[in-house]
N, C-alpha and C positions, 0 to 999 in steps of 0.2 A: 896496495892502493885502495883507498876508500871510495866506493861508489854510492850514489844515491839512487836506489832502485825503487820503482813503484810496485810494491808487493802488498798483498792482502791475504788474510786467511791462512790456509795451510802453507802457502808459498812463503809468506813472511815468517811463519813459525820455523820452517825448515832453514831459512837463511839465518835466523837468530841462533838456532840450535847448532849449526855448523859454521858459524861466523869465524871462529878462530882458525879452522882449517882453510876456509875460503881466503882469508887474508894472507895465507902462506903461498897460495897459488900464484903463478905468473898472471899479470893483469889480463892478458887476452883470454886465458882459460877461466879466470874469475868472472870476467864480463860475459863470456859465453853462457856460463851456468846461470847467471842472474837474468840474462835475456830470456832463457828458457823458463825460469821461474816467473818472470813477468807475464809470460803467455799462459800461465797455469789454467785460467778458466777456459781456454780454447785448446787445451791438450786433452787427448784421449786418455783413457785409463792406463793403457799400456805405456804411454809416454810418461805419465806421472809416476808409475811404478819404477820406470828406469831412472828418473831423476832422484827419487828417494833412495834407490839402491846405490846410485853413484855417490851421493853425498855420504851415505852411511859407510860405504866402502872406503872412500878417501879419508874419512875421519878416523877409521880404524888403522890406517897405514901409519907406522911410526914416523915421527917428524923427519928424521934423517933420511929414511928410505923415500919418503914423498919428495923431499927436496932434491934428492938425486934423480928421481924419475922425471922431474920437470926442469932439470937444470939446462937442458938443451934449448927449451922454449925460452927460458929466462935469458940465456946468453944472446939469442937472436933479438929479443926485445931490447936488450941493452945496446947491442950493436946498431940497431935500426933507429933507436931513439924513441921507441914506442913507450918505454917506461917513463918518459918525460912529458907525455900527453897529459894535460890537466883536466880533460873532460870528465865529469862525474856521472853522466848518464851512460849506463852500460851499452845501450844500442848505439848512441852517437860515438862513444869511444870505439866500438867495434868498427864503425865506418872509417873513422880517422886512422885507426891502427892499420887497417888493411890497405888504405890509400898510401900510408907511409911505407909499409912493407913493399908494396908494388913499386913505389918511387925509388926505393933503395935497392931494388932487385933481390929482395930477400923473401918474397912471398912463397916461392917453391920450397926453400929451406925451412921456413917456419911451418908450412903445411906438413912437410915430412916429419918434423919433430912432434907436431900435434898428433898426426896419425900414428906415429910410433908409440906415443904415450897411451892412446886409447886402444891400440892393438894389444897392449898388455892388460889394460883394465877390463875391456869388454868381455873376454872369455870368462873372467871371474863373475861378472854380473850375469852373463848368460846362463852359467851353471846354476846360479841362484834363482833366476827368473823363470827358466824353462827346464823344469825337472823332467826326468825320464818318464814319469807317469802322467805327464800333461795330456789333456784330451787330444785326440786326433783331429786333423783339419781336412777340409775339402775345398779344392779350387776347380771350377768347371768353366771352360771357355767355349763359346758357341759362335760359329760363323752363321749369320742370319741368311735367310733366303734372299735371292737376288745377287749375291756375290758370285762372280764367275769362277767357281772352284775348278782348278785344273788337277784332276785326280793324280796324274803322274808327279805332280809337285807338291801335293798336299802334305803339310807338316814336314816339309823337307828340312827345316832347321833342326828337327829332332831326330835326324838320321841316327839309327843305332840306339835310340833311347826309347824305353817303354815297349808296349806291345799293341798291335792293331787288332781290334776285335770286330768281326763282321756283324752287321746289324740287320735285323728284320724290321723294316719301316712300314709294314702293312698297317693301314689305318691311321697313318700320321702324315697325310698328304699336305695338310695346311700347317702354317706356322703355329697356329693356336693348338692344334692337336699334338703336334710334335712337342711343344713345350709343356702341355698338360700331362702327357704321358711321362715325360722326363721328370717332372716335378711331383708325380704321383697324384695329380688332381683328376678326378673323374667327373665328367659332365653329369648333371648340371651343378655339381658342387662348386662353391666359390669360397674365396678366402685364402689365407696364407697356407701353403702346403704343410701337411703334418710334419714333414721332415724338418722344416725350420722350427716349428713349435716345439718339437721334442729335443732338438739338439742344441738349442740356444737358451740363454738366460736373459738376454737383453737384446733389443733391436739392433744394437751396434755389433752383435755377434754374427749377424748374417747380412751380407750386402749383395745387392744386384746392381750392376753398372752396365748400362747399355746405350747404344747410339739412338735407338728409336724407343718404343715403349711396349713392345709385345710381352716382355717378361713382367713388366708392371701390371699389364692387363690380366695375366694369368695369376699373379701372386697377390693382387690387390685384395685387401681385407674389407669387409663391410663394416667392421668395428674398428677399434683402436689399431693403429699401425703396429706391426710386430716385426718389422725388419727395416733395414736402411736401403733406400733405393735412390739411384741417380740416373736420370734419363736426359741425354743431350737434347732431345726434342722437347721434352717437357720444360726444360730450363731455358728455352728460347727467349721468353720475355725478360727473364733475369739477365741472360747474356747480353741482350740488347741494352738494357738499362745500365749494366756495368760498362759496356763499350762506350756509351754516350757520356757517362760520368768521367771516364778516363780521357776521352777525347776532349771534353771541356777543359780538363786540367791541362792537357798539352797545349791547347789553344791559348790558355791564359798565361802559360809560361811556367817552367819548373826550374828550380835552382840546380838540381843535380839528379843523376839516376837514383841515388840513395833517397833523396827527398821525394821523388816520384813513387818509389817503392813504399815509402812510409805512408804517403797519401793513399795509395791503393790498399794497403793493409788496414787503413782507418775507415774505409767505406763500410757502411752498415745498410746495404741494400737488401731488402727482404724479398725472396722469391714469392710470386703470387701463390695463393692458396691452390693446392692440388699439385704443385710442382714437385714436392717431396712428400712421400708417405710418412716420414718421420723427420722432424725438423728442430732438434735441440740447437742451442746456440753454438755448441762445438761443431756441429755439422754445417751450419751456415758459414762459419769461418773457414771450414775445410773446403767447401764448394768455391768460395771466393778465392782462396789461395790456389786451388787447382787451376782455375781459369786465368789468374794473373801470373802464375809462375810457370805453368806448363807451356812448352814451345808448340804453339799451334792448337791448343785446346779450345780457344775461342772460335777457331775457324774450321776445324775438321772433327767430325763426330767420333771417328775411330781413335784419333789421337787423344781425345777427351777420355774415352773409355780406358785406353791403356794407361794414361798418366793418373787418372783417378784411381784405377785399380792398384797401381804400384804404390801410390801414396796411402791408400787404405791398408795395404799389406804392411807397409813400413810403420805407419802411425797407429792405426786402430787395431790391427792384427785380428780381424774377424775369424771366427772358426769356419765360417762358410763364405765363399766368394763366388759369385756367378757373373760372368761377363757375357755380353752378346754384342758382336760387331755387326755393322750393317753396310749397305752400299753408300759410299760417300759421293759428294758432288765432284765433278771434274775440276781440277785445279785451274784457276783463272790466272791471267797475266799478273805479274808482280804488282803492277800499279794499283790493282783493285784488291790486293791482299795486305796492304800496309796495316800493321797491327794498330787497333783502336781507331782506324780511319772511318770516316763517314762519307763514302763515295756519293757523288751526285747521281741522280737518277739517269742522266744521259750517259754516265760512265759505266753503268751496270750492264753486264753481259747476261744473256739467258742462262739459266741453270740447267746443266745436263748431268746425267748420272754417269758414273764410271765403274761398272761392275768388275772389269778386269784389273784396273788399278787398285780397287778395293781389296781384291784377293792378294795382290802383291804386298800391300800394306799390312793386312792383318796377319799374314804369315810371320812377319817380323814382330809386329806388336804383341801377338800372343806369346811369342818366344820370349820377348823382353819381360812380360809379366811373370812367366815361369822362372826365368833367370833371377829376377829380383826376389821372388819368393824363396828360392833356394839359397839366396845369400842371407836370409833372415833366420836367426836361430829359432824363432817361433814356429817355423814351417819345416825346417830340415828334419828329416827322419821321422816325420809324423803326418805327412800330407799325401793324399791321393789326388792326382791331377787327371782330369778327363777333358778331352778335346773332341768336339762334335761339330759337324756342319749339316745344317738342315737340308734334307734331301739326299745326303750322301750316306750310303749303307756301310759305313765303317767308322770306328771310333779309336782314338789313340788314348791309352791309359798309361800313366807313369806313377810309380810309387817312390816317394822320396826316401833315399837311403836303402832301398832294396830293389834289386833287379827283378823284373817280371819276366819269367822264362817265355821267350817267343815260341809259340806253337803254331803249327800249320793244321788245317782241318778243323778249326774251332767252329762249333755250331753257331749260327747267327743268333745274337741276343736281341730280345725286344727292348724297347725303351723302358718298359716296366721292369725288366731285369736290371737295366742300368740304374733305375731308381732304387731298386732293392739293394743293389751293390753299394750305392752311396749311403743308404740308411744303415746297412750292416756295418760299414766302415766307421760310421759315426756313433754306433751303439744305439740307434733308434729302432723302434719296432716297425715291422712291415705288415700291413693288413694281409690276411689270407687271400691268396689268389691274385695278388697284385704284381707278382713277379718273383723271380728267384735270383739270389746273388750270383754273380759270375765268379765262380770259384778260381778260375785261372788268374784273375786280377788280385784276389784277396790272399791267395796262398803265398 
């Protein structure tokens, strides 16, 4: 099937170069690839590399072998009538095709065939994109102060995984001091911690994602931004503007869920100055998509942190990711939580904090972030995961692809030692006297 795709630059060149192969694919797969190419300016480098590798791989597959690999998808397209859809826009074709597959009761069968096809293709691409000598990665998840941590249940979803390291928290009684020691920042020094500067090549290589803004305050540079930062609190004006825009669209009427989704993706609302330390166009589109596609990301700070972190891991694949969860507001009655709604002042209930519910939430949310990272070939067998809770004298450490021997009687580590461990893992230098790597984690 011939599609009319809106492509420019490298995306257009790739479509022309691999046009003969694309024409042999089933229409739904062809459209999927073109839709991704249409997004080219808003794709991160890792996503663009995947698309290039996919097209190059499929073009190298012999014609008969490729036809056989996609035959099941083509059969379902014929059975459902998808192959008779005349729409030339790849995105609109996708919407019509999926609606038809659902109507004919063939969506599950089609999805199974597509998944089966990519389950054979992706391991080949992963071996090419993520070689054994790729740099190590670091994911740190922090429970912020105020969360009602229950020690007997702390990190319960990770039972039997990793090792718990006792911590000496002397001199870290405040959130600021806790985060400064962990990041290797010594007062009155300011700016991006040296760990980030040494281990990354681009601001998109290091992300901090948090419910409030304590991490931003510690890592904020006085000069040009050197990392990517997302703060739910700092994005409040942007979240309000986005909610109002979507509510106006709902009030004016929408043709279909697909039309509403297309409208939401078309919004070009810019966050106020200071909301983001680094704000290229690709990140602005990312923030918008996180807030309109994540279930609850507009309403709950910790859900925003979890979903933004998962999407960053999947799409941008940063070398360093640090999340910090906070205390969320107590959930309100459903009538005041309708998505994109603008409740009347008389309907609004007082905001109350929920420290206990926040702990229950972040136990699962931090687990989901780890689980999604481990599903990603960029992180498997090359990542150190650290879990900390402010004010709690214990840390959970997990090494991807290698068991850390659980040992009793470990000497309590200082946060400067944790920083030294992170730096050693990433191959960055550690200033003299700032801490010693924790050997039990690195061996």
